[in-house]
C-alpha positions, -999 to +999 in steps of 0.1 A: -169-599-185-205-600-199-214-630-178-207-612-145-240-593-145-259-624-154-242-644-126-251-616-101-287-615-113-289-653-108-274-650-073-299-623-063-328-642-078-318-673-059-317-654-026-353-642-029-379-666-017-415-669-027-440-641-020-466-651+005-502-638+002-519-641+035-557-646+031-585-647+056-620-652+044-654-660+058-691-658+048-719-678+032-712-710+013-728-724-019-742-690-029-753-679-064-739-646-078-763-617-072-762-579-077-740-556-057-738-518-052-706-499-047-696-468-027-704-439-051-677-416-037-644-435-033-612-416-042-576-424-051-562-458-045-595-470-029-613-461-062-587-482-081-592-511-058-630-508-058-630-508-096-607-539-097-629-558-072-661-548-091-646-560-124-635-593-108-670-598-094-686-591-128-662-618-142-676-642-116-712-637-127-722-610-103-739-578-116-737-542-105-767-520-100-786-495-079-813-520-069-787-545-056-790-572-030-754-566-017-733-537-006-696-538-015-671-521+008-634-521-002-605-510+020-568-506+011-539-500+034-501-496+031-480-496+063-444-501+073-440-539+078-419-535+109-450-523+128-476-547+140-512-537+146-531-550+176-566-546+191-561-555+228-544-589+228-555-597+192-528-592+165-546-578+135-514-575+113-481-590+125-448-574+118-426-589+090-400-613+102-368-605+082-355-570+080-333-573+049-350-542+034-376-516+042-407-538+037-442-525+033-473-544+040-501-540+015-536-551+026-569-553+007-602-558+025-634-568+008-668-570+025-701-579+009-732-575+032-768-580+024-785-546+021-819-558+034-807-571+068-769-563+071-759-599+073-724-609+061-724-624+027-686-625+022-656-610+039-619-614+029-586-598+035-554-604+015-520-590+025-484-592+013-450-578+023-429-561-004-395-544-006-396-529-041-431-535-055-456-507-053-491-512-040-505-505-074-484-534-088-496-557-059-533-547-061-544-570-089-528-600-071-545-590-038-579-587-055-576-622-071-565-637-038-592-620-018-620-632-041-606-666-049-629-685-025-660-664-027-689-688-021-667-713-003-646-693+022-616-712+036-607-692+067-570-683+071-545-696+047-513-687+027-508-687-010-471-688-022-459-677-056-425-670-072-414-634-077 
């Protein structure tokens, strides 16, 4: 009798596929880490995301400061995954394919621009669909994925991982 919950758990684990993190990045290549400045007034989830991004950048050799060369902007969104977002004929965020649960799409956007002239240094978006995981749980993974190729942006690609 005790093995029944274990068998059910194995069955359910077998039915779940990998999580796909969709990443889209662009920007300058072969760059050296420089200083960045953050939005001084973010609130809520955006503040959490900005702090995680700033910490990750510091870990990559960047520095934070008021006399920075770069401006950091961070965006976070959470939407029902059965909706797609479009701008004219361009699909900005596709709807999720399977509807086995009430999926949400969590998306993180990062943009670093040069303060002196406004040119793009690095821009990346990372997004995932989830049924049960919260955006707070997904955020560290989205931050890592969005900053993975800073200095060598790869365009659009997908990273798969096990649940």
